N, C-alpha and C positions, 0 to 999 in steps of 0.2 A: 464683428470682432471687437473685443475689449482692447484697450490700449496696451495691457501687458501680455497679450497674445502676439503682439508684433514682434519681428526679429530685431536683432541689434541694428542691423543695416537700415531697416524701415524707421526705427526710432530716431536714428542719427539724421536721416533725411528730414524727418518731422521737426527735429531740433534745429537743423540748418535753416528750414523753411520758416521757422518760428511759428509752426502750427501748435507747438507745445513748448513751454520753458523747461530748463533744467530742474527749476525749483518744483514746478507742477508735476513733472514726471517722477522726481524723488518723493514727493509727498504721497503720490498715488502708490508707489512702490512701497513706502512704509506703511501706509494704511492696510495694504494687502498682506504685508509681512506680519503685522500684528494679529491678523486673523488666522494665517497659516501656521504660525509658530505654536498656537494652541494645540494643534493635532499632529504636526509634522516634526517640530522641533529641530529645525536646520541651522539655527543661528546661535554660534558660541558666545560672540561679542557683538553688540550692536553699537554703531558709531554714528548715530543719527544727527547729532549737533554738529560734529566734524564734518559729515557729509553735506548739511545744510549750507555751512560756509562755503564749501567747495562748489556746490551748486550756484550759489550766488555769483561767485567769480566766473563760472562757466558761462552764465547768462550775459555777463558783461562782455565776455570775449566773443560770444555768439552774435550779440548785437552789433559787434563791429566786423563781423565776417571772419573772425579769427578763431583760434583754438585748434587742438590737435585732432587727430583721427577719431578718437573715442570721447570728444568734449561733450560733457552733460550726460553721459551715459552711466546710470547706476549699476554697480557690479559687486561682486563679493570676492573675498580671497579666503584661503583655508587658514584654520586656527594654527596650524603648525608653521605658517609663514611669518617671517618677521616684519613688523610695522613698528617703526620707533614710537615710543611712549604708549604703546597699546599692549595689553596683557597677552601673552603667548603661552598658554598652558599646554599646548599640543595634546590636549584631551586628558590630562593628568592633574590630579589634585596635588601631586607632589611638585608640580611646577606652577601652582596658581599664582604665585607672587612673581614669577619671572616676567619681567618688562624689558624688552630689547631697547637698547639706545640707538639701534641702526634700523634701516629698512633695507630689505632685500632688494637686489638689482631689478628683478621682475616686477615687483610692485612700483618701484620708482619709475620704471618705463611706463606702466599703465597710467599712473597719476600724471606723468609728464604729458602723456598723450590726451588727457583731459578726463580720464575715467574717474568716477565718483565712487569711492569705496564706502559702502553704507553698513557693512558688517562683515565679520569673519564667521566662517562656516565650521560646523561641528565635524569632529573626527575621533575615532577610537583612541585610547591611550597610546601616546607615541606613534600614532598612525600605523599600528602593527596588524590590525585585523581587516578582513574583507567585508565586515558589517560595521556600522556605526553606533556604538553603545559604549558608555563608560560611567564610572561613579561621578565624574566631573559634570557631565552634561546630560546623563540619562540616554534614552533610546531616541534615534532619529528614524522616522518612519518614511515609508514610500508614498508619494502623492498620488500614486494609482490605486493603492489599497494600504490603509494605514496599519493594517495588521501584519504587513509584510516588510521586510528590510528594504533599505534604499541602497544596500551595499556599503563598500568602504574601500580605502579609508577616506576617500574624499566624498563621503556619503552626504554630509550636510550640503556640499557644493552641487551634487547631482540632484538632491531634492529640492534645493532653492531654485535652480534653473528650471527644473520640471513643473514647479509650482507657481512660477512667475515672480520670484524674488530676484529680479535682475535677469537679463538675457545671457549674461556671461559670468563665469566664474574661473578663478585660477585654481586649479587642482595640482596635486602632486602625485606622481605614479612610480613606485619603486617595486611593485609586483602586481600591477593591474589596477592601482588605486584611483586612476581616472576612469579606466574603461569598465571596471566592475559597475560602479554606481550609474555611469552612462548608460550601460546595457540595461540595468534593472529599472532605471527610470525613464527610459525611452528618449534619451537625448544623444548628442554627439560628444565624443570624447576623444581628443587627440594627444597621444604621447609622443612628443618629438624625439628626434635623435638625441642620445645622451649629449649634454653640453651645449646643445643648440640654443637653449634658453638659460640664461645665467641664474643661478640660485643664491649665491652668497651676498651678504652674510646669512647663515642658516645653521640649523643644528647639524653636527658633524657627521652622524651616522648614515649609512646606506648612500655614501657619496658616489659610488660606482654603480648604483642601480636606479637612482631617482631622477626623473625629469619633471620639470613643471611644465604645464600645458593647458590649453583652453577646453573648458567645457561650455557647451552652447546647445541651441536647438537646431541649428542648421550648420552644414559644413561651411557655407560662406562666412558665417558669423565666427566660426572657429579659425577660419583663414585670416580674417581680419584681426583678431586678438593675437594670433601667432605672428602676424606680420609686425606687430608692435612689439612682442616679446623678444623676437629673434633679430631685430633690426640692430645693425652696427655691432654685432657680437664678435669681438676680435678673438675670443677664445675658441669660437666655433669655425674652424677652417678645415673640416674633414672633407677629404676628396677621396672617393671611392672609384676605383678603375671600372667596376662593374657597371657604373652609370652610364658610361660612353656607349655601352651596347643598347641602352634603351632611350637614348635622347632623340625624342621624336615627338610631333604633335600628338596629343593623346585624344583618341577617340575609341569607343567600345568596338566599333566595327573593325574586325581583324586583330583586335588586341588579345594577346595570349595572357591568360590569367591561370595561375596554378591554384588548385582548389583541394581541400581535404575537409570532410565533415568530422572527422574524429582523431586525426593524427595517428590513427591505428591503435590507440589505447584510451583516449579520453571518454569518460562517461558522458553520454548525450541523451536528453530526453527525447522521446519520439516526436513531440510537437516542434522542438527545436530542429530536429532533422527534417521535418516536413516544410517547415518555413524556410530553412536554409536551401533545401533543393528547389523550391518554388522561386526563390531569388536567382538560383543558378539558370533556371529555365528563362527568366527575364533577361539574363546576360546573353544567353545564347541567341535568344530571339532578336537581340540588339546587334548580333554579329560577333560577339566576343568568342574567342577560341579557348575553350576550357581544357585544361590539362590536369588529369587527376595524378597528383604526386604529393610528396610530403618529405620533410628532411630525413626520414627514416631513422629517427632517434627515439630512445625511450623517454619517458617523463623526466623532465628537468626539475621536477618539483624538490626533490632532496638537494640537489646542487644549489637551487635558488634559496631553499630554507637555511641551508648550512651557512651560505655567505651572509643572509640577512640577519639571522639571528645570533650568529658568532659575532658579528659586527655590532649588533645592538648591545649584546652583553659586554663587549669589550669596552663600550662607553659607560654603560650603566654600572659595571663592577667598580669603577673608579670612585663611586660615591661611598661614604661612611657605611651606610646600611641600605644597600643597593635594592633590596625587596620591600622595605618598609613602605606601607601606604599604597601599594600598587593594586591594580585590579587583579582578580583571581586569574583571569585569561592571560594578562601580561606576565604574571609570575610564571605560568606554565611555559610560555615562549622564552623567558629568561632563563629558566632552568634548563630548557633544551639547549639554548646557546651556551650555557656554562659546561653542558656535557660534552661539547665538542672539542676535539684536539686542534692545535694549529695545522697538524698535518692533514687532518679532514678538510679544513678550510682551504688549505694550499691546493688540495686534490680538486675541490670544487671550483676554485678559481681557474685551475688549469683546464677544467672540463669546458669553461667558456669557449676556449679556442676551438674545441671539437665542435661545439654547438655552431659557432660562427662559420666554420669550415663547411659543416653540413648544409647550412642555409646558402652559402656562396654556391656550392656545388649544384643544389637545387635550382637556383636562379639561372646558373650557367647553362646546365643541361636542357633546360626548357625555353631558354632565350625570352625569359619574362622577368620583370622587376616586381610582380605582384603575387602575393600568396593570401588567398581568402580562406577563412575558416568561420565557424560561429564564434561569437565572443565568449559566450558562457554556455554551459551544458544544460541550463535550467532557467525557469522563471524565478523571480524573486521569491524567497521562501519566508516561512513565518518567523517572527522574532523569536519564538520558543525554540525553534530549530536553528541555532545560530550557525552551526557547521553540519549540514545534513549528511547522513550516513549512506543514503541511497539517491541516485538519480534514476528515475524510473525503477526498473528491477535490477540495476546495477549497484553491487555494493562498492562503496569507495574505500580505497585503501587508506589515504590520508584525508579524513573528512574536512579537515580545516583548510585543505589546500586543493584537492583533486577537482573540484567543480569549476576551478578557474584554470584548468590545465593548458588552455590555449594561449595564456597571456605571459607566462614567466620568460619564455625565450626572448622576447623583444627587450625585456630588462637585462637579461644576462648578456645579450649581444650589442645592446645600445641602439637596435633598429627603431625607426619610427613605426607607429602603429595607430590605427583609428578604429573606433567602434562607432557604428551607426545603426539606428533602429530599421527593422525590416517587417515589423507586423506584431500582432499580439498572439499569445500562446493560448492553450487550452483554458486557462484561468484568467484570461483577458488582461494578462500582464505583458509588458514589452518584452520583445526578443530582438537580438542584434546580431549584426555580422562584422567581422574583424578583418582588416586589411593591414598587412606588413609589407615592407620593401627594405632594400639594402640601406645600410646606414648612410645618411646624407640625402636620402631620397624624399625628404619631407614634403616638398612641392609635389612630387608625383603621387604620393599617398593622398594628399588633400584633393588633387585632380581626379584621380580615379574614384575617390569617395563620393566627390560631388556628382560625377556622372552617375553612379550608382544610386545616389540619393535621389536624382532626377527621375531615374527609371523606376524606382521603388514607389515613389510617390507618396511618402510617409507624410502624413498631415495631421495625425492624431496628437491631442494634447491631454495632459492629465485633468481628472475632474476639478482638481483645486485650481488650475490655471484657468479653466474656463469661468470660474466665479470671480476672476479678477476685476479690478476697478475699470470704470470708463470715464473719460474726460466730460465733465459737466458742461 
């Protein structure tokens, strides 16, 4: 195994044991990044000199047996996230000159824990798309097959972790933006309960949809990062009465898990169904009790799109020439947002309560806190099909959104959700499974995800990660 294939927890142990220094680990990561960026293009802004100074300080602390839980570990954060005195274009040429004077709370926590931020990762313009391409940064590719999308909007983050450019990345998820690239790139992506991880200061739009969260190659690494991000968050004090029903030591044996492979409406490719069913058989063999049920709702795609794009336009429309200089696809979404009425927005917001009630009823009637579906209905598609019109033989009604039908409810309700890899599809690209639970059940989601990960035995790595550096 080369050094960059190790998990965050393994690297942190090596750093503590002084088997490798923070400076050495950072330089290996930078060396590998320079190779990977030529074909994958996951980095929006590099911060190598800043990171080198941080690595020297980390080594001084580690030499004294000091330093926080992430001390000396190279990581990345998303281009949309504020880091003081560092450009924050959010994928848009119209914001190329924006440099925040403040750092968002999440990044402060990571740096206080000793993490070394060596780059910001690419995202589409304003983080609005489920793929990662823009006039600002070009196309970001999938490390498993560079002719395919890495997903979005935290696509650079997913590609970076999958390719070995740091073991952890801070993503943002307002409509699947952590879970889509995690699924396409074969890594773990965790969207926490809304407000569990503080975001401010940040861009103001999508404030009721977006959660910041970890993207990693293992659930244990994601849990470690989440523990830093959510620690001592006074804003997050959500107490859900449902959780009292499910407070018990977590084992798969005898554990009730609610499952649905298509929600009754989602387009799903045959190889996704086959791998999902194979994973369910593993769960049953481990003693889990599977209950086939669903919230019995129609697709929430229109409600989500109405809230997201009405909100986006409400901020963009305040600019003197709001559409000037934007990418073509961004303009389409802004025009969609502009076409919506306040009444339509209010109706979509009200529909959130119906969605939450349906999920609460599903958890209650089944006596389970866990709902498992595929993460996405397909493998990563070609760059030239930015928004596929078909999945298998199923025509998609809203090609820019339907292939991610499983993801929007967690944003609309604020529930925690985790995507983790389960195997490779017909085209040798990663497939993923998705776990949600009631609001506030973040620890339970990570617990069950880790049990499932151990059962699945996923140990595959992208070809680009396998070419990573080794310590001389």
